[in-house]
C-alpha positions as CSV (number, residue, x, y, z in Angstrom):
1,X,-42.7,28.6,225.0
2,X,-41.3,32.1,226.3
3,X,-39.9,33.8,222.4
4,X,-37.6,36.8,222.2
5,X,-40.2,39.1,221.5
6,X,-42.9,37.9,224.4
7,X,-39.7,37.9,226.3
8,X,-38.8,41.5,225.6
9,X,-42.5,42.3,225.8
10,X,-42.8,40.8,229.3
11,X,-40.2,42.7,231.2
12,X,-41.2,45.7,229.4
13,X,-44.5,45.5,231.1
14,X,-43.1,44.8,234.4
15,X,-41.1,47.8,234.1
16,X,-43.8,50.0,232.9
17,X,-45.5,49.2,235.8
18,X,-42.8,49.6,238.3
19,X,-42.0,53.3,236.6
20,X,-45.9,53.8,237.1
21,X,-45.8,52.7,240.9
22,X,-42.4,55.0,241.4
23,X,-44.0,57.6,239.7
24,X,-47.4,57.8,242.0
25,X,-45.3,57.4,245.0
26,X,-43.5,60.7,244.1
27,X,-46.5,62.9,242.9
28,X,-48.1,62.2,246.4
29,X,-45.0,63.9,248.0
30,X,-45.6,66.8,245.9
31,X,-47.2,69.9,247.1
32,X,-48.9,71.6,244.3
33,X,-48.1,75.1,245.4
34,X,-46.6,77.7,242.7
35,X,-44.1,79.4,244.4
36,X,-43.5,83.1,243.8
37,X,-40.7,85.2,244.3
38,X,-41.7,89.0,245.3
39,X,-38.7,91.5,245.6
40,X,-39.0,94.0,248.5
41,X,-41.4,97.3,247.3
42,X,-42.1,96.0,244.0
43,X,-46.0,94.8,244.7
44,X,-48.6,95.5,246.5
45,X,-51.8,93.1,246.5
46,X,-55.0,95.0,247.3
47,X,-58.7,93.8,247.4
48,X,-61.9,94.1,249.5
49,X,-62.5,91.3,252.1
50,X,-65.4,89.1,250.6
51,X,-67.0,88.8,254.4
52,X,-68.1,92.3,255.6
53,X,-67.4,93.2,259.3
54,X,-69.4,95.4,261.5
55,X,-68.5,98.2,263.2
56,X,-70.5,99.6,266.4
57,X,-70.9,103.9,266.3
58,X,-69.7,104.5,270.0
59,X,-72.1,107.6,269.9
60,X,-75.2,105.7,269.0
61,X,-74.5,102.0,269.6
62,X,-75.8,101.4,266.2
63,X,-74.4,98.5,264.2
64,X,-73.6,98.6,260.8
65,X,-71.8,96.4,257.9
66,X,-68.5,98.2,256.4
67,X,-65.9,96.9,253.3
68,X,-62.9,95.7,254.4
69,X,-60.0,96.8,252.1
70,X,-56.9,95.2,252.5
71,X,-53.3,95.5,251.0
72,X,-50.3,93.2,251.2
73,X,-46.9,93.8,250.3
74,X,-45.8,91.1,248.3
75,X,-42.3,90.6,249.7
76,X,-43.2,90.8,253.1
77,X,-46.7,90.0,253.8
78,X,-47.1,93.5,255.7
79,X,-50.9,94.1,255.8
80,X,-52.7,97.4,255.7
81,X,-56.4,96.9,256.5
82,X,-59.1,99.9,256.6
83,X,-62.8,99.8,256.7
84,X,-64.5,102.0,254.1
85,X,-68.3,102.9,253.8
86,X,-68.6,101.5,250.1
87,X,-66.1,99.5,247.2
88,X,-66.7,102.9,244.9
89,X,-63.9,104.1,243.0
90,X,-63.5,107.8,245.2
91,X,-62.8,105.3,248.1
92,X,-60.9,103.0,246.4
93,X,-58.5,105.6,245.3
94,X,-58.3,107.3,248.8
95,X,-57.4,104.0,250.6
96,X,-54.8,103.6,248.1
97,X,-53.5,106.8,249.1
98,X,-53.8,105.5,253.1
99,X,-51.8,102.3,252.2
100,X,-49.0,104.4,250.7
101,X,-48.9,107.2,253.6
102,X,-49.0,103.9,255.8
103,X,-46.2,102.2,254.0
104,X,-44.2,105.2,253.9
105,X,-44.0,104.9,250.1
106,X,-44.9,103.5,246.8
107,X,-44.7,99.9,245.6
108,X,-43.8,99.9,242.1
109,X,-47.1,97.8,241.0
110,X,-50.4,97.4,242.3
111,X,-52.2,94.3,241.9
112,X,-55.7,94.7,242.3
113,X,-58.0,91.5,242.1
114,X,-60.4,92.4,239.5
115,X,-62.1,94.9,241.7
116,X,-64.8,96.7,240.2
117,X,-63.9,99.6,241.3
118,X,-60.4,99.3,239.9
119,X,-60.7,97.3,237.0
120,X,-63.5,98.2,234.0
121,X,-62.6,94.9,232.4
122,X,-60.7,91.8,232.1
123,X,-59.7,89.3,229.6
124,X,-57.8,86.2,230.1
125,X,-54.1,87.7,230.0
126,X,-54.7,91.6,231.3
127,X,-57.2,93.7,233.0
128,X,-58.5,96.8,231.6
129,X,-58.0,99.3,234.1
130,X,-59.9,102.4,235.4
131,X,-58.3,105.5,233.9
132,X,-58.8,107.0,237.4
133,X,-57.1,104.5,239.1
134,X,-54.2,104.5,236.5
135,X,-53.8,107.8,237.0
136,X,-53.4,108.0,240.6
137,X,-50.9,104.8,240.1
138,X,-48.9,107.1,237.7
139,X,-48.8,110.1,239.9
140,X,-46.7,108.0,242.6
141,X,-44.8,106.6,239.8
142,X,-46.4,103.0,240.1
143,X,-48.2,100.6,237.6
144,X,-51.5,98.8,237.9
145,X,-51.2,94.9,236.9
146,X,-54.8,93.5,237.2
147,X,-54.7,89.5,238.6
148,X,-56.7,88.4,235.2
149,X,-59.6,86.3,235.1
150,X,-57.2,82.8,235.4
151,X,-56.1,84.1,238.8
152,X,-59.6,85.2,239.9
153,X,-60.9,81.5,239.1
154,X,-58.0,79.9,240.9
155,X,-58.3,82.3,243.9
156,X,-61.7,81.6,245.0
157,X,-62.1,81.0,248.6
158,X,-59.1,82.6,249.1
159,X,-57.9,86.1,250.5
160,X,-55.0,88.4,249.9
161,X,-52.3,86.6,251.7
162,X,-53.6,83.2,251.6
163,X,-51.6,80.1,250.7
164,X,-50.9,79.9,246.9
165,X,-51.2,83.9,246.7
């Protein structure tokens, strides 16, 4: 025998099940990508590539590994790349000057991906930026905003300009 209380419960269960089925179908169509809107000239994302390329000395034929520095403008994804001997602070700063020369001006914000040369420490929300790097950015009227640890963890396995960046 169906009572009013069991009748409502029976239909409620089928509605819940139907809602869940619709919701799961809807979720399968979603793309788990965060869209970030960048204004032109606002940010340049900088990092050293994880994999070291090799170069050949044309005079001696000697092959050696180098560091590949990459800078990407956020709005246009315009890329600057240059080889460097090391990831030390002096190379890091001089590569930034080369970026500005190549781009024909300064971005408002440099966003390093927790590079040891540019970021001396990091907390969950904000990076502690190297003083020399901060002064170089200020000289060009720019700020430095570190990616933070959360972004570094999310970006493992992806480089600058990769989807989701």
